[in-house]
N, C-alpha and C positions, 0 to 999 in steps of 0.2 A: 668575226666569229671565231677565229682561230688563235685567239690570244693565248690560251692555255696550251694548245698543241704546239704553237711555235714559240712558246716562252716569252712572249712580248709583255714588257712592263708598261710600256707607255709608246704610243705612236704620235709623232708630231709631224704636221703637215703645214708647210708654208705655202701660201698662194700669193703670187705677185701680179699686181695690176700696174699698168703704166702711170696710173694716178696714185701716188703714195698712200693717200688716206684710205684707199680700199685694200691695200695689202694687209694680211692678217696670217695669224697661225692658229691651227686647231690642234688641241691636245686631247687624245682620247686614252683614258686610262682603263676603262672597262667598256667593252664593246656594246653593252646594253644601256649604257648611259649617254646622254647628250655630250657631244664634244664642247670643250671649253674654248671659245673663241676670244683671241687676243689680238687687238691691232698691233702691227709692226710699224714702228716710227721710222726706221732707218733701212729698211730692207730693199731699197731699190738697187743695191749692190750686194752681192754675196760676200764682198770682202768687208762689209760694214761690221762693227763690233758686235752689234746684235746678232746678226747671222753667224759670226764666228762662235759666239757664245753657244748657240744652238748646235754648231757643228761639233764643238768640244764635248757636249754630253751625249752625242749619238754614237751608236755602235755601228750602224750600217746607214748609208746614204743612197737613196734611190732617187735618180733626178734626170731632168732633160735640161741641161745648161744652155745658156744662150750660145748660139753657134759661133759668134765672133770671139767669145772668151772661152772656148771649150778648153783648149790648152791650159790656160790659166786656171780655170776652175779645177781640172783634173790634177794639175801640180798642188793646188791648195789642198785637195783631199789626200794626196800622198804626203805632204807636208805634216798634216795632222794625223797621219797614220790610220786612215779610216778605210774600212772596207766599203766598196760602192759598187753600184750598178747604175750604168749610164744608158738611158733610153735615147737612142738616136739612130741615124741612118747608117748604112754599111761603110760610108766614107769616113766614120769616126770611131771605128773600132779600136779599142785600146787593150793591149794585152800585157 
């Protein structure tokens, strides 16, 4: 509902399931319209080409990455020069 206030052009949300056929992305272009749901074929790994393509077009990433790959994921965000917010516990604060 704050698309105009926050100057959001598009919101892309990815959802990961342990069974790859259930993984998908939602694209919300205008808050009053239904989101567009698209199945993600290779998103079991944030390093996949499909996920990197989404990362490249993003301005800001808000995520809760897999704990075991936390450092690698944050490194990837830095490599692609992305602003990010990581939702995690106090043991994973990154400054």
